[in-house]
Structures are given as C-alpha cells and as structure tokens.
C-alpha positions as CSV (number, residue, x, y, z in Angstrom):
1,M,20.4,20.9,5.9
2,K,23.2,18.2,7.0
3,S,24.4,16.9,10.2
4,D,26.9,14.7,11.4
5,E,24.9,12.6,13.9
6,I,22.3,10.1,13.6
7,S,19.4,10.0,16.4
8,K,19.4,6.1,16.0
9,E,15.6,6.8,17.7
10,E,14.7,9.4,15.2
11,F,15.4,6.9,12.5
12,Q,13.8,4.4,14.2
13,S,10.6,7.0,14.2
14,F,10.5,7.6,10.3
15,V,10.3,4.2,9.7
16,N,7.7,3.2,12.5
17,I,5.6,6.5,11.0
18,A,5.9,5.2,7.6
19,L,4.7,1.8,8.2
20,D,1.5,2.8,10.6
21,D,0.8,5.4,7.5
22,L,0.7,2.8,4.8
23,D,-1.6,0.4,7.6
24,S,-3.6,3.1,8.2
25,S,-3.9,4.9,4.5
26,K,-5.1,0.7,3.6
27,T,-7.7,1.0,6.3
28,L,-9.1,4.4,5.4
29,C,-9.1,2.5,1.5
30,K,-11.1,0.3,2.9
31,S,-13.8,2.3,4.4
32,G,-13.9,4.1,1.1
33,N,-12.0,7.4,2.4
34,Y,-10.2,7.2,-0.7
35,R,-8.8,11.5,-0.5
36,N,-7.2,10.1,2.9
37,S,-6.3,6.8,1.9
38,I,-4.2,8.6,-0.8
39,S,-2.4,11.2,1.2
40,L,-1.0,8.8,4.2
41,A,0.3,6.6,1.1
42,Y,2.2,9.6,0.3
43,Y,3.4,10.8,3.9
44,S,4.4,6.5,3.9
45,M,6.8,7.4,1.2
46,F,7.9,10.4,2.6
47,S,8.7,9.1,6.1
48,M,10.7,6.5,4.6
49,S,12.3,8.7,3.0
50,R,13.1,10.7,5.6
51,A,14.7,7.5,7.2
52,L,16.7,7.2,4.0
53,L,17.8,10.9,3.9
54,L,18.5,10.7,7.7
55,I,21.6,7.7,7.3
56,K,23.6,10.4,5.4
57,G,22.9,13.4,7.9
58,F,20.1,15.2,6.1
59,T,17.0,16.6,7.8
60,P,15.5,18.0,4.6
61,K,12.7,20.9,5.6
62,T,10.5,21.1,2.7
63,H,8.7,18.4,0.8
64,K,10.0,19.4,-2.4
65,G,13.9,19.4,-0.7
66,L,13.4,15.7,0.5
67,I,12.2,14.6,-2.9
68,S,15.6,16.3,-4.4
69,L,17.8,15.4,-1.9
70,L,16.5,11.9,-2.5
71,G,17.6,12.4,-6.1
72,Q,20.8,13.8,-5.6
73,E,21.4,11.2,-3.2
74,Y,20.0,7.8,-4.1
75,V,18.3,7.9,-7.6
76,R,21.5,8.9,-8.9
77,N,24.8,8.1,-6.4
78,E,23.2,5.0,-5.0
79,G,20.8,3.5,-8.1
80,F,17.7,3.8,-6.2
81,D,14.4,2.8,-8.9
82,A,14.2,6.3,-10.8
83,G,10.4,5.1,-11.8
84,L,9.8,4.5,-8.1
85,A,11.0,8.5,-7.0
86,S,9.3,9.6,-10.1
87,E,6.1,8.3,-9.1
88,F,6.5,9.6,-5.5
89,S,7.1,12.6,-6.8
90,A,4.0,13.1,-9.1
91,T,2.0,11.8,-5.8
92,Q,3.0,14.8,-4.0
93,T,1.0,16.9,-5.7
94,I,-1.6,14.4,-5.7
95,R,-1.6,14.8,-1.7
96,E,-2.0,18.4,-2.1
97,N,-5.0,18.0,-4.1
98,A,-6.0,15.8,-1.7
99,S,-4.9,17.6,1.5
100,Y,-5.6,21.2,0.7
101,A,-7.7,22.4,-2.5
102,F,-10.2,19.8,-2.0
103,V,-10.6,19.4,-6.3
104,G,-12.0,16.4,-8.1
105,D,-13.0,12.7,-7.0
106,F,-11.3,10.2,-5.8
107,T,-11.5,6.8,-6.7
108,K,-10.7,3.6,-5.1
109,E,-8.8,2.6,-7.8
110,Q,-6.3,6.0,-7.4
111,A,-6.6,5.2,-3.7
112,V,-5.3,1.4,-4.2
113,D,-2.7,2.5,-6.9
114,K,-0.7,4.5,-4.6
115,I,-0.9,2.1,-1.6
116,N,0.2,-0.4,-4.2
117,L,3.3,2.3,-4.9
118,A,4.3,2.8,-1.5
119,E,4.5,-0.8,-0.8
120,R,7.0,-1.1,-3.8
121,F,8.3,2.4,-3.0
122,I,8.8,1.3,1.0
123,E,10.3,-2.4,-0.5
124,E,13.2,-0.7,-2.3
125,C,13.6,1.3,0.7
126,R,14.8,-1.6,2.5
127,K,17.2,-2.7,0.6
128,F,19.3,0.6,1.8
129,L,17.5,0.2,5.5
130,K,18.7,-2.9,6.1
131,D,21.9,-2.5,7.7
132,Y,20.4,0.3,9.9
133,L,17.4,-1.6,10.4
134,E,16.4,-3.7,14.4
135,P,14.7,-6.4,12.7
136,F,11.8,-5.3,10.1
137,S,8.9,-6.1,12.2
138,K,5.8,-4.6,11.1
C-alpha cells in the first residue's frame, strides 16, 4: 500500500524500535537465549526497512511484501547493497523457524552472525535515511 503522507512520529518509531530490537538481541545472545536473539535481530532489520519504505510512501502489509518492495525500491533503484538485502530475506525463514516451528537448535554462532548482519544492514540503511533522521542517538 502506498500513501503520500509521511508521519514523522511513525518514521522515528520504526527507527527506535529497530535500535531497541538490536540492543535486546545482543542482550539475549549474552544470556544464551539464541532463538529469541535471532528473531529480534531480524525484527531490527524489518523495522529499519519499514522506515526506508515509509519515506517513499509505502506501508507493506506482509513480511514478504516488505522484502519485495525493499528490493524494488532500494536495491534496484537506489543502490542498496543487494547482498545485505538477500541475507535479510534469508533471515526471514530462520526467524519463522525460531518463532513458529521451534525446530532445530539455535547456536551462539548463528545469533552472533545475525546480530552482525543486523548491524551492517542498519548501517546501510543509515545512508538512505540520513536526510530524514534526527541525530542518530542510539
């Protein structure tokens, strides 16, 4: 869905949620809760993607829709790192397994890998959000 009006509060909320989720992911990893750490690393990328798409007036209704629009609007048109976008997309399946299927053992290495991915992804997003963000305070 596309909207012409950008809510500054909604935009800032997505950014804040992304940063909070990343911090929580790190805390969960340190405490050994790798399943939830992976899930929140994914959600940190998801929320930053929502902020990116909101700038262009898009408010996707599904995770797959968000990932598809990110590819169309930022990877193809704006030069967003395709490798990071692809890793984000792949993390959705891992997050679904962690959240719903409860299959497999989740390791510290997997959690650390997804946290590192989320940090790189957020850094990439900052390049496209710099004109919209209040000072990146977190």
